N, C-alpha and C positions, 0 to 999 in steps of 0.2 A: 208558577211560583203555586197554584191555588192546590195542587197535588204535593208540595211540600208540605204547605199546610194542613192538609186533609191525611197526610201521614203522621205528621206531629196529634194530632187530633185522634186518631185511632190509637195511637200509643195509649194517647192519655187515657181515652174509655178504655183499652186491655184492661189496663193497669185495675182501675175503679173496678169492674166484672169480676178480673181475678180474683180481686180482696171479698168480693161478698163471695163468691162462690164457696170461696175456701173457709169464709168463715175466721177471717184473721180481723181482729180490732186493730185500732190505730196504730197499739204497739206492735202489730205482726210482721211479719216479713216485708210487706211492700210500703211500710212505712215512710222510706226513702222516697219514693216514686214521686219525681215532680212534675210542677204542672208545665202545661207550654211555655209561660211565662217566665218561671224560674229556668226551665232550658235556656231560653234564650236568654235570661240574666245572666247566669252561669256562665255559658261557652261564648256569648257575645257574639249572636252568630250573623252573619253578613248574608242577608238574606238576595241572594242574586243570583241570577242563573249560572254567573261565572264558578260559585263557589258550592257549588249543588250537591256534587259528587261528596265533597267533604264535610257536609251539614247532613249528609242523608241520616236516617235513622239507624242504619248502623253504625256508623260512622261514631255518634252522639252514644251510642250505647257503649262501643268499647270505650270512650273517653267518661264514660259515668262510671264505666265498671272499676277504671283507674283510680278516678278520685273517691270510691264509695267502694273499698275493699272492707265492710263492716256488717256484719251481721248480727242480727241481736236475737234471743233463743229466751223464751219462755223459762221456766222454771219445771214446770212438768214437761212428760217424755215426749217423743219426737209428734210433732205433727205430720199429718201426712204430706204438705209440698216438699219436704226434706228428700220423701223416698223419692221424686223426681229429680233429684240433685246427682249428677254424674258421678261424684265423688261416691255419695252413697252405693251407688253402682259397680263402683271400681273396689272390688273387695281387696284387689291385692294391692292398693296404693298403702303407703304406711302414715300414719297422723302422726305429725311430730306434735305435740302439742307440750305448752307452758303457760306461767301467770306471772302477773310480776305486782306491784301495789308505788304508789307515789316516791315512796322514797328509793326504790331501785327502778325504775321505771327507765330513769337517764342509761342504765347497763343494759337495755335490751338491745340495740342498736348493734350493739358490738355483739351480743350472742346471735341476733337473727345473721348477721355478717356470715358468722362461721358456719352457722347452720345451711345456709345458701351455696357455700363452697364445699359441700362437702362431696365426695369422689363418686356421689352416684348423680345420674340424670334424674332432673326434677321430674321427669315424667312418673318416679318412684314414691315420690313421698309430696306431703302436704306438710304446712305449717300452720298451727292455729294459738294466736296470741288469747289467751281467755284474760278477762280484763272485768272488774265488777263497776258498773253504772253508778252506786253509791260511792266508789273513790275516786271515779273521775265522772263525776256529774256532766259534763260539756264534753263528755266521750273526747274524741278527735283533738279537739279542739284544746284540752288538758291536757296534752301528749307533746313531750319534745319534737320541734319544726321537723329536725332530722331522722327522729325516728317514722313519724308521718311519709317524709320524702321517701326514704329506704323502701319502709312497706308496698308506697304505691309505684314502684320501681319494678313487682313481682305480683300484680294483680291476679296469677294465678297460681302463684307461690305459696302468700304468704297470706294470712286470713285474720282480720280482727274479731273476734268473738264477743259481743258484749253481754253480761250476764245480769239479771236485776237485781240478784241478791248476794252478798258479801259473805262466799262462805269462805274465806282467809286460803287457808292452802288448797282447801279441796277444787280449787280453780282451779286446780291444776287436770283434773281428770273427767272429773263428772259432767261439767257441761259440754266437754268433746265428745264425749261417752255417749252423752245423751243426741248429740249430732248427728254422730258417725258410729250406731250402733255397732254396722256391720265391714269396718275396717277396723285392722289392728292398730293400736297407740303406742306410740311410744314417749313418755313423757321427760321430760329434763327441769331444771334451773334455769333463773333466769341472770344468772352472775357466774357461770363457767363456759368459758369458750369451748368448743369441742374442737377436738383434731377429724381432720379431713376422712381418718378413716372408720370415726366412731358409727355413722348412720350403719356403713357397709357391716360393719361389724354383726351388728342387730340381726340386719336385712340376710344374714348368712346363716348366722346361730336360727333366725326364725324358719328359715328353709330348712333345716337340719332337724330341727323339734319345733315342728309349728303347732304344737298342742302346750310348749313348756311354757310361763312365764320366763322371759329371760333379765337377768338383771343386770347392771356392771359393778357395782359393787358392795359391800355388805359387812358393817361393823361389830353387828351383836346377834347374839343366838338368845333363844329362851332356854335355860338349864331345867331338870328334869324336878329342880326345886322352884319351878316356876320364879326365877331373877334374871334378870339381862346380862350378861355377861361378854367380855370379848373372846376373840376367838383367841382360843390358848394355844394350840399348837403349829399350825400353819397359815403364817401371817404375815403382811408387809408391815412396818409397822410407816404410818404418815402422819402426817399434822393432825388429821381428824379420826385418830384410833389405829387399831389395827383392821385393815381389811383384811377378808379372807383370801388366800394365796391360790385357792387351787381352781382352775377353769373349768367350767362344765359340768360342777359341782352342782350336783343333787342338793339343798339342804332341805335338813328335816322343821328346823325351826328356826333359821336367821333369818333374821328380818331385812331385805333389801334397804338400799339409802336411795328410796326411789330418784330423787331429782338429781342426785349428788353424780350417781354415777348412770342414770337414765334406766327404764325399765319398761319392756314392752310386751304389754297385755295382750293375746292372742283374743281372735272374735270369739264371744260368748265367756270371756272368762269371768265377767258379773253377771248371773242369773238370777239371784235374790234379792228379791222387791225390795228388803231390810236395805240391803248395800247406798240404796236411791233417795234414801229416806233423812233428807236433810236435818229436818228438827232432830232428828236422831245422831247421825253423826256429829251434830255442831254440841250435840249435848255430853256426847261421850267420850268424843277426840275433835274438838273443835281446832286443835292447833295441831294436830298431827296426822294428816292423811295418809302417810304410809305404814301407821298405825290401822287405820281405818282397812286397809285395803289389803294388809295384812292376816288382818281380822278374817277376812271372807275369804282369800284365797286358802287358812286352817279351813273353815267350817265347810268349800268345795270342793275339799281335798283336790287342791290345784298343785301343780309340780312345778317350784321354783329352781330354775337353772342359774347357776352363774353364766357371764359370757366367756366367748374362748379367749379374749384376752383381758389379761389382768392388769389394773394399771393404775397409779395414783392421780386420779382425775384433784387435788388439790392442789397439784402444779398450776393447774389453768384456772383458779379462779380470779376474778379482773380484783385488781388492787381497790382496797379500802370497801368494798362490795358489801362486804358482810364480816362477822367478826367470829373467826375461827372457832373462838371456844365453845360457838352455838352447836359445835359436833359433839363435846363432849358428852357420854351417856349420860342422859340425866333421869336414874336410876328410879326419882322422887316419882318426876311426873311420869316415867312412862310406866311404872310398877300402877300407879292409881290408873290408868286409863285400861290397863288389862286389869286390874280387880273390876272397873265398870263394864267390860267386856265379860268377862266371867257371871259378873252377875246379872246383865241384860241378856246374855245368850248361851243356854245350857247346853247346847249344840256344840259348842264353839268349847267348853269345858270337857265335854265329850270325845273330841277331836283331840283335843291336847292329850289328856288322860290314856287314849290311845298311845299316844308316840310315848308319852313316858312311861314304860310300865315299870322301869327300873326307881320309882318315889322309894325313898326311904332306904336305900340299901348303898351300901361303898363297895364299889367294886372296880378292879385295875384290870388292865393286861399288861401282858407281862413276858420278858425271854432273857435267853442269856446271848450274851452279847463279848466278843474280845477282838482286839483289833483285826484280825484279819477278815471279819464280817461286819463292820461299821457299814459299807456300800449294800451290804444286804438287810441290814437292818434298817436302815434308812428307807429303801426301797418297800420295803416291807409295810412300816410305818407306815409311809406315806399313802399307798394304796387301801391300807387300813381305814386312813381318815379320810380320804376321797371318797369309799362309798360310808362310812359310818358316822358320819360328822354330827349325831345327834350323841355321841361320846361323848361323857361329861368326868369320864374317872379318872383313873392316874393312868401312867404308860411306866411303867418299871422297866429298868434294865439291872439284871441281876450277870457280877463278874467277882471277881477274886484277883489276887495277885500273884496266883502260881499255873492256874491252869484253864482259866479266860482270863487271860490278863488284858484290861482297860485302860490305856495311857490317860494321861490328863490331856495332854492334846485331842486325844479323840472323843472326849467330855465335853471340849470344847468348841467343839467340829458338830456334834451332836445337838447340844445346846442351842449354836447359832440356828441350826436349821427347825430345832424343836425344842424352845426356852423351856418348856414346863415337864419335860421327861424327869424320872428321878431315878436314882443311882442305889441298889442296894448290894453292900460288898460284903462276901460271905468268908468267913475263918475256913480254911483250906485244911488245917492240922487233920481233920477226921479222915481226910481223902487219903490221906500218906499211906495209909494203913490196909489199901486197898491192892485183892491180889493181881500184883501188874503184870504176873506172870501169862494171864489171860484178859487182862484187862489192859490195853497198851496205853501210854498215857493222852494216843488223842483222842481215849474215847472215855476219859475222865470227864470236860466239859459237861457233854449230856447228861451224866450221872448228876451232877450240879441241877437239873431240874427238879430233884427228890426236892430241892428245897422251897417251891411253890407251894408246898404241903403245909409250912409252916407261915405262910403270911396269915397269920390270925388277924391281924388287925381288916381286914377282909370280909365283905359278906358273902364275896362272886370273884372267881379268881379266871382268867382265860389266860390259859398258856398257847403261845404260838412261836415255833422255832424262829431264828430269823431267818431263813432259806427260803419263806415263803413269798404266798403274794395271794392279797387277798381283793376277789374280784367282786364282791357285793354286799348287800349287809348283811351283817350276820348279828343283829340283835335278838332275833331268836335265839343264841346261845346262850347270851345273859337271861331272859327268861325263863328258863329252864328252873323246875324244882329238883331233879334227879340231884344224889350226893356226888356222884363223878359221872363222868360222861366222856368215853374217849372212840376211835373211829379206825376202822378198819381197814388192813391195807387192799388194794382192788379188787383182790381175787373173789371175794366176798361181798357180794351185794345185800344192804341192809336197806329193804324200802320202809320198814318202821321200826320202832327203838325196841329192844333187845337186851336181853342181861345178857350177856357175855358168859358170864359163868358158868349158865344154864345151856350153852350150847357151842362151847370150845373143842370139848371133845368130839361131839358127833359131825361138827365141820370143823376143817382144820383153817383157824382163822387166829391171825395174831393180830395186836393192836397193834399202831405205830403212835407213838406217843407225840407226836411233833405237833400235836395240835391236845388240851386237853383243859377241859371244864372241871372245876371242883366248889361247890355250894359250900357252906360255911360250918355245915356238921361233919364236912373231911377235912377241915384245915386245921388240922392239930400238929405239933413239932415232933411229936412223939414217931409218928410216922419214918419223920427222917430217919432216925439213929436205925429202927428196926430194919427199912428198907436197906442201908448200909452193913447192919451185920449180915447181910444177905450176900452183898458184894464182896467183903469179906473172905465169902466161901466161895465164891463164883468158880468154875473150871465148867472142862467140857461134861461132866456127868448132872451139871445143874438140868432140871427138869428146864423147857421150852428155852434150851441151849440154841439160839440162831447167831452167835458173835454181834449181838447187838445188845450189851449188857443193861444198859439202863431200860431197856425193855422188858429185857426178859429177865429182868429183877420186877419191875414192876408188877409184871403179869401174875410171876408167882404170889409176890407179896399179898396181892387180891384175895387168890386161891387157897391161901394156905391161912388167910384172915378173915375169911367169909364175905367181904368188901364185894358188894354188889355193885357193878361196874355196868353200866346203861350206855349200850354200841348204839351207835348212830353209822347212817352212809357217809361213806369213803367220801361225799361231794365236798365236805368241810376239810378232806385232808387227801385230796387226789396227787397220789406224784406223779412226779414231771415223763418217767417211763411211758407211761398211758400212751403218751403223745407220741411216742417213737417212730422215726418215717412219717412224720406231719401228713399221716392220712386224717388223724382225729384230730375235730375239732372243737374250742369252749364252746358246751351245752350248759347244762346247768351247775356246773364245778364251783362251787363259790371261794378255797381255795385251794391253790396249787402249791405241791410241796417239793420244790428244786432238790432233792438229794442229789448223791456226788457229785458231779460234776456242773460247778456252780455258773451262772449264766452271765457275771460278772468276771468273771476269769478266764474260760476258755469254751466256747462257741462247738458242740459237739454235731457232726456231722448227722443227720435226723431228728436234730431238735431243735431246727430253725425258727419252725412255728410258734413252739411253746418257750421259748427264747426271746423273741420278739415280742410279745407282750409285757416280758419283763423288764426288757430294752425301754418300752415304750412308756411306763411310769418309772423308768429311771431316768429319761429324758425329758420328761413333765418337770421332774422334782429340779434336774436339775438348773433348767428354766427359772423356778420359782427363786431356787440358790441365787441367780444371776440378776434378778431383778433387785433383790434384798441389794446383793450389794452395790448392785447401780444406784437405789436409795441410797444407800448409806452414804455411797462417795460422792452423790450430788448435795447429801446434809451437809456433808464436809467441805465441800468446795463453798456453799453459800454462807458455810459460818465464817470460816476464812475472807471470803467477799467484803462479810460487815466489817469484820474485823481490819481490814483492809479500809475501807471507807473509813469505819471511825477514826482509825489512827491519821488517815488523811486531812479529816476534819480537825483532829487536835494541833498537825504541824502550819495549816493552815490558819487557824487561829492563834497558834503562836506569833507566828509570821504581821499578821495584823498588828497584835501587841509590840 
């Protein structure tokens, strides 16, 4: 018995000494240490040698931890005592952080249950529920009993972190980040039930892209006009808006829906001291922690990457827990926040300006499409947008009723996948006069690309053949100031920009017009008629006769009219045949041109590698397409179910009458 009391006394004295050594106030880490009398009362100890093993210090400590899974953190950065924490040292463990408030606290248990039931072992993650003391002054006594009981079942997995100041939604990240700066942190909302694969997805993505910020959903991005917009081209339509539909995509100015889909911040994501200034973020962005986090992601040049799975998380929102309309993009609110950021942080504005070099320009990406090239066009456009999500210009499809026929059915198919594509139908009468002896009908559609010179409504036009694949960000092409830029065949290597007119005789180099960039000064409809006049005369005596009428005519026209053409490297127009034999692999190439045999028709021996690159993108697009169909079907089923229930209620009401 004397030994037992001595152990109690030692425990109490140690708590007192450690508190004094660390200089922690009565609100510090050990403020919950109990006296011997309190411990005795709390656990109703039976002081007998029979129960000595049960009432050992180790036993009491285990029971104490189960009943006190609560930590209070000051508003300052980490105190030294946290550095001895086992979690602090375990940098592999992901911290799942969420917050709540009195009106929604009743739903938290359901969310925690879904987090506990993830398909990964507990050793890989730790859950932190951050709550503000001003909202729950009696702490756990103000929480639902079932919530406290549930948390107590998992003392090593779930922790309540009490915060002294109510910083509203910023509680989701700031307090947890202060306590666990050496762990990746995944934040989520307190009203969405998580599927079992959710955490595993983030962990696997984080392993592949350890330095990138991984987010689960995004429904808006900032345009070059500094306006918030919904995604235009590739998205899935949900109750909470149009969600980006491209998995693993790096977004340029897209803003993640942090808590909705979840967002994982790697270690050292936030190194700017201003980020932790509570007075500052409560002044500039009190109601939007995701805007504050996004702002500093831009300032610190962080990479924001869509997760590897696209999913509509609105399906898993707990019924009656939130008004879905709150997810509607509130342009007025977010524009005010954006304005305050720009005013407060000059470096933020500078970073955005770097991303938006196309301000005040009207630009488009255009191509020629017919019914036989639909799949090629769709895959090309997907590959372009996948790597160029900054693009906010027009996508223009040129077609006609005779040579490049695009049926209404094909248009509907395109619009289902890319709702904002525009169509330009041209008059083909002038093309009927072409010398068909030397220009067979199958070569007339390429001549229609002459029409791009007549797109005078735009300041910048980039033409790309629909049998190409974009492998990289090509924003730099739109930022060129040259009047016209073309690209060489693979035989001639251009290290720097050259004037093609000056070198075409010295070095046998032809232009491949599968990719052409045109600036405002060269956009003139008269060029179309003049090139067509050459087409009427086209035969074997034609200079630059290579049996490629569109390219031959264009080159002669440039030379005869002294139109200076800037020549750039063929990394922007690398022909498929360069990869013949599967001996060469993608290095710095930005656009692959699949001339001759198309990968969607037939894979030729020797081209397996480069064709597989195309098929990968095509398969990704098909996945998005299938998801959209599934969502549409689910919506229709739900609509029919609601209608059925409504009819049943009417029938029941009539019977009662």
